[in-house]
Each structure stands twice: as structure tokens, then as C-alpha cells.
ZAMARGU-4260 file (C-alpha; in steps of 0.2 Angstrom, whole numbers, plus 5000, padded with zeros to 4 digits):
<rodrens>
0) 4877/5392/5008 | 4879/5373/5004 | 4897/5368/5001 | 4902/5356/4988 | 4914/5343/4993
5) 4930/5343/4983 | 4933/5328/4972 | 4947/5316/4978 | 4963/5320/4970 | 4970/5307/4958
10) 4983/5300/4969 | 4970/5297/4983 | 4959/5288/4970 | 4973/5278/4964 | 4977/5273/4982
15) 4959/5268/4985 | 4959/5257/4969 | 4975/5249/4974 | 4969/5245/4991 | 4953/5237/4984
20) 4963/5227/4971 | 4975/5221/4985 | 4960/5215/4996 | 4951/5207/4981 | 4967/5199/4976
25) 4970/5191/4993 | 4952/5185/4993 | 4954/5177/4976 | 4970/5168/4982 | 4964/5163/4999
30) 4963/5144/5001 | 4946/5136/4998 | 4935/5130/5011 | 4927/5113/5008 | 4911/5122/5003
35) 4920/5134/4991 | 4924/5120/4979 | 4906/5117/4974 | 4909/5130/4960 | 4922/5117/4952
40) 4909/5103/4951 | 4904/5097/4933 | 4890/5085/4929 | 4902/5075/4917 | 4916/5071/4929
45) 4917/5055/4939 | 4910/5053/4957 | 4925/5047/4968 | 4921/5039/4985 | 4934/5033/4997
50) 4931/5022/5012 | 4944/5021/5026 | 4942/5007/5038 | 4947/5014/5055 | 4945/4997/5064
55) 4961/4990/5056 | 4976/4992/5067 | 4988/5000/5055 | 5007/5000/5058 | 5018/5014/5052
60) 5021/5006/5035 | 5002/5003/5033 | 4999/5022/5037 | 5012/5028/5025 | 5005/5016/5011
65) 4987/5021/5015 | 4990/5040/5014 | 5001/5037/4999 | 4986/5027/4991 | 4974/5041/4994
70) 4986/5054/4988 | 4988/5044/4972 | 4969/5044/4969 | 4968/5062/4972 | 4983/5066/4961
75) 4975/5056/4947 | 4959/5067/4946 | 4959/5080/4932 | 4947/5092/4940 | 4928/5094/4942
80) 4926/5077/4950 | 4917/5075/4967 | 4928/5067/4980 | 4920/5060/4996 | 4930/5052/5010
85) 4922/5043/5024 | 4926/5031/5038 | 4921/5013/5042 | 4920/5010/5061 | 4912/4999/5073
90) 4895/5006/5071 | 4887/5011/5054 | 4879/5026/5062 | 4896/5033/5068 | 4903/5033/5050
95) 4909/5051/5047 | 4913/5060/5031 | 4930/5068/5031 | 4929/5077/5014 | 4915/5081/5002
100) 4922/5092/4989 | 4925/5095/4970 | 4942/5095/4963 | 4947/5112/4957 | 4952/5115/4939
105) 4950/5128/4924 | 4942/5123/4908 | 4938/5132/4892 | 4921/5138/4899 | 4929/5143/4915
110) 4925/5148/4932 | 4921/5167/4934 | 4935/5177/4942 | 4931/5193/4950 | 4940/5204/4937
115) 4942/5195/4921 | 4926/5184/4920 | 4937/5169/4916 | 4945/5155/4926 | 4961/5160/4935
120) 4973/5145/4934 | 4983/5151/4949 | 4968/5151/4960 | 4962/5134/4954 | 4979/5127/4957
125) 4980/5135/4975 | 4963/5128/4979 | 4967/5110/4973 | 4983/5111/4983 | 4974/5117/4998
130) 4961/5103/4996 | 4975/5089/4994 | 4984/5096/5010 | 4968/5096/5020 | 4964/5078/5015
135) 4981/5072/5019 | 4981/5081/5036 | 4965/5074/5041 | 4970/5056/5036 | 4986/5058/5046
140) 4977/5064/5061 | 4964/5050/5060 | 4978/5037/5059 | 4988/5044/5072 | 4973/5044/5084
145) 4969/5026/5082 | 4961/5017/5096 | 4956/4998/5096 | 4938/4996/5092 | 4928/4980/5097
150) 4919/4978/5080 | 4921/4981/5062 | 4905/4985/5053 | 4909/4985/5035 | 4892/4978/5028
155) 4880/4990/5036 | 4891/5005/5033 | 4891/5002/5015 | 4873/4997/5014 | 4867/5013/5024
160) 4879/5026/5017 | 4883/5021/4999 | 4866/5025/4992 | 4869/5043/4997 | 4886/5043/4989
165) 4881/5037/4972 | 4878/5050/4959 | 4866/5043/4945 | 4871/5046/4927 | 4890/5048/4931
170) 4904/5036/4933 | 4905/5031/4951 | 4922/5025/4957 | 4923/5018/4975 | 4939/5014/4984
175) 4940/5004/5000 | 4955/5004/5011 | 4951/4989/5022 | 4955/4971/5026 | 4937/4966/5023
180) 4935/4956/5039 | 4917/4958/5045 | 4916/4957/5064 | 4900/4966/5069 | 4885/4964/5080
185) 4876/4960/5064 | 4888/4947/5058 | 4901/4941/5070 | 4918/4936/5064 | 4915/4918/5069
190) 4899/4917/5058 | 4908/4927/5044 | 4921/4914/5042 | 4912/4898/5047 | 4895/4900/5038
195) 4894/4896/5020 | 4894/4911/5008 | 4878/4907/5000 | 4870/4907/5017 | 4878/4923/5022
200) 4873/4932/5006 | 4855/4926/5008 | 4854/4933/5025 | 4861/4950/5019 | 4849/4950/5004
205) 4834/4946/5016 | 4839/4960/5027 | 4840/4972/5012 | 4858/4976/5015 | 4864/4976/4997
210) 4864/4994/4989 | 4862/4997/4971 | 4879/5005/4966 | 4873/5008/4948 | 4887/5000/4939
215) 4901/5007/4950 | 4919/5002/4949 | 4925/4996/4966 | 4943/4994/4970 | 4948/4987/4987
220) 4966/4988/4995 | 4973/4980/5011 | 4966/4963/5010 | 4975/4947/5016 | 4980/4949/5034
225) 4971/4942/5049 | 4964/4952/5064 | 4976/4943/5076 | 4990/4951/5085 | 5005/4956/5074
230) 4992/4953/5059 | 4999/4938/5051 | 4993/4933/5033 | 4976/4924/5032 | 4976/4906/5029
235) 4973/4903/5011 | 4956/4895/5013 | 4950/4909/5023 | 4957/4922/5011 | 4948/4913/4996
240) 4931/4913/5007 | 4933/4931/5011 | 4936/4937/4993 | 4922/4926/4986 | 4910/4933/4998
245) 4914/4951/4993 | 4914/4947/4975 | 4896/4940/4977 | 4891/4955/4987 | 4897/4968/4975
250) 4890/4958/4960 | 4873/4959/4967 | 4876/4978/4971 | 4878/4980/4952 | 4897/4984/4953
255) 4913/4978/4946 | 4926/4974/4959 | 4945/4972/4961 | 4954/4966/4977 | 4972/4970/4980
260) 4983/4966/4996 | 4993/4982/4996 | 4986/4997/5004 | 4995/5008/4992 | 4994/4997/4977
265) 4986/5009/4964
</rodrens>
């Protein structure tokens, strides 16, 4: 004779549901991985791209200012923005992307939580804090593991990577933490400082190394010190030449640009 299994008692069912609720609750509050933040992207929010020049020999004050500057940028974001952080090194092909995520938030239309179908504010805040902490941790590790690099390839890094970072039909905001001193196999520092800017710009245009940034806003921090030991201030005529070159460059890239001396001067 076939036996019928008895239904679980009420206490046992309650225990099962409680266990499931705890499991799903932990999953909901678990810190977001970078790819988890895609659910927070919105088509209307800004696209924010940060370049960190690893070829600059930052002292402890510089490191604190740089981390503070990037933290300020992140703290100013309201939510839904894409934020990308990548490096400038001695070879454009070696530029790496540290972060490519969307900033967590809750809006009225909301993200779907497991139980309520609406955005869970606590989860979004937790995800945002985790993303910020991950970003700061990676920056500090990168700066603490600095090694002297023979070149600084700013031009071709921007030319080759920026087109993949631009998001059409959105406000694109680029932040560059760099001294803007180009010294690469493509354009050695001697040529960068000695040749006339119109000649240099003509060369860059001829080599198709000016990307279309689609009306982006570009803010640059950390300009004004030389690459010499102890990094003294650039002579004024060299500083004027350097800033003039990059203003010409970004104008041709269809971007507006501001240049500041401080790494944390936001």
C-alpha cells in the first residue's frame, strides 16, 4: 500500500522560510562585483572617464592629493553614471582599465529587489560604498607599487583608448591626472618642448592621433612641474608651450578643457 508523506509541521515550514529569507537577505546585501553594477546604469546619466598617469613620480603628498581628487569625483556622482578609470603608462598598448562600473542608486522607477520589486536603498548604498572602497584600494595599490618608466605616452594612449570610452548622446566628462609632459618613442620630450606647436599638431593630425571626443568636458590636474629629479616647477615659457599644445589638441578633439596645477584641485 502506498504511503502518503506527512506534510511538514508549521514550525518546520517556518524554519525553512526563515532560512531562505536569511540566505536571500545575505545575497541582497553582499557587496557588488564590478559587473553587478550594470543594473544601475541609466542612459541619461553622465559618462565619467578618469585617466591616471602612472609615469609620474608621485611623492606622498601627490599620492594623497590624487586619491582625494578621484574620491571627490566619485563622491560628486548622483548615481547611474558610468565611471571608468584607466592608466597612462609608457606604452599605449599597456594601458589598463582599473574600473568600469555604474554608480549605484535608487530612483523612483527603481531597481528590482528580490522580495518587494522596488529599489532597496540600503543595498544601493552598500554597493556604492563597496565600489568606492574598491576604487580607492586599487588606486593606493597602484601608487604604492610605482616603478620608474622610461617613457610617458599620453598622446597615443588618449588617441587609441578614448574612442572606446566615449558614449554618444551622453555628457562625457574626462578627468586626467597627469603632468601632460609627453616623452615617448612617438614624440620624445626634446621634440615636444623644442618644436613649434603648430608643427607638432600637424604631425599628430597627419598620423590620425586626435580622437573625436564629441563635445566632452576635459579637466586636467597636476600640471606645472618638470620631470627632473625633485620635480621643480617648469620654467614659465615651457609651461605656456605645454598648455598651449594641449589646448590646441583638445579643441581639435571637439572638447572643452581646463588645466589645473593641483592633483586634488577639484
